[in-house]
C-alpha positions in Angstrom: -32.6 12.0 2.4 -30.9 13.2 -1.0 -30.3 9.8 -3.3 -26.5 10.1 -2.8 -26.8 9.9 1.1 -29.4 7.5 1.2 -26.9 5.0 -1.3 -24.0 5.4 0.4 -26.0 4.3 4.0 -27.6 1.4 2.1 -24.0 0.8 0.8 -22.5 1.0 4.7 -24.9 -1.3 5.9 -24.2 -4.0 3.3 -21.0 -4.3 4.1 -21.1 -4.2 7.7 -23.5 -7.3 8.3 -21.5 -8.8 10.9 -20.8 -11.9 9.4 -17.7 -12.2 6.6 -20.3 -14.2 4.5 -23.2 -12.0 4.9 -20.8 -9.2 4.2 -19.3 -10.3 1.1 -23.1 -11.5 -0.4 -24.9 -8.4 0.8 -22.3 -5.9 0.0 -21.0 -7.1 -3.3 -24.7 -7.4 -4.5 -25.2 -3.8 -4.2 -21.7 -2.9 -5.0 -22.7 -4.3 -8.1 -26.3 -3.7 -8.9 -26.7 -0.9 -6.5 -26.4 2.0 -8.6 -28.6 1.1 -11.6 -31.5 0.3 -8.8 -34.3 2.3 -8.9 -36.9 3.3 -6.2 -38.4 -0.4 -6.2 -35.0 -2.1 -5.7 -34.0 0.2 -3.6 -36.6 0.1 -1.3 -36.3 -3.8 -1.4 -33.0 -3.9 0.2 -33.9 -1.5 2.4 -36.2 -4.6 3.7 -33.2 -7.0 3.0 -31.0 -5.6 4.8 -33.3 -5.6 8.0 -33.7 -9.6 7.9 -30.6 -11.6 9.7 -27.6 -12.7 8.2 -28.5 -16.2 8.0 -31.9 -16.0 6.8 -30.4 -14.3 3.8 -27.9 -17.0 3.2 -30.4 -19.1 3.0 -32.8 -17.6 0.7 -29.9 -17.3 -1.4 -28.8 -20.4 -1.4 -32.1 -21.6 -1.4 -32.4 -24.2 1.9 -35.3 -21.5 2.8 -38.0 -19.8 0.9 -38.1 -16.3 1.6 -41.2 -14.6 3.4 -43.4 -12.4 1.3 -41.9 -9.2 1.5 -39.2 -10.6 -0.1 -39.5 -12.6 -2.6 -39.9 -11.5 -5.9 -37.3 -10.8 -9.1 -35.1 -9.3 -7.1 -34.1 -12.7 -5.0 -33.5 -14.0 -7.9 -30.5 -11.5 -8.4 -29.3 -12.4 -5.3 -29.7 -15.7 -6.1 -27.3 -15.6 -8.6 -24.0 -15.0 -6.9 -22.1 -13.8 -9.9 -21.6 -10.2 -8.0 -19.0 -12.1 -5.2 -15.2 -11.5 -6.0 -13.8 -13.5 -3.3 -10.2 -12.5 -2.1 -7.6 -14.8 -1.7 
């Protein structure tokens, strides 16, 4: 699969999570940083989007610690939450 198709699929899945809050969080994260990511970051994001919305939100708000396959420097990027532009 080409890099462009991979990124388009990830963007779609990021914005179609099932809950509005997770759409903004995960979709916003991908929109803000996804174009800059290399293979390692994209692989992490692919693992992240396989997780349940409630878990991702809990990790982002530090209500729970992420599992080993999600933990690491990228979880800090998720936790910044400075990439979310909430429409009014």
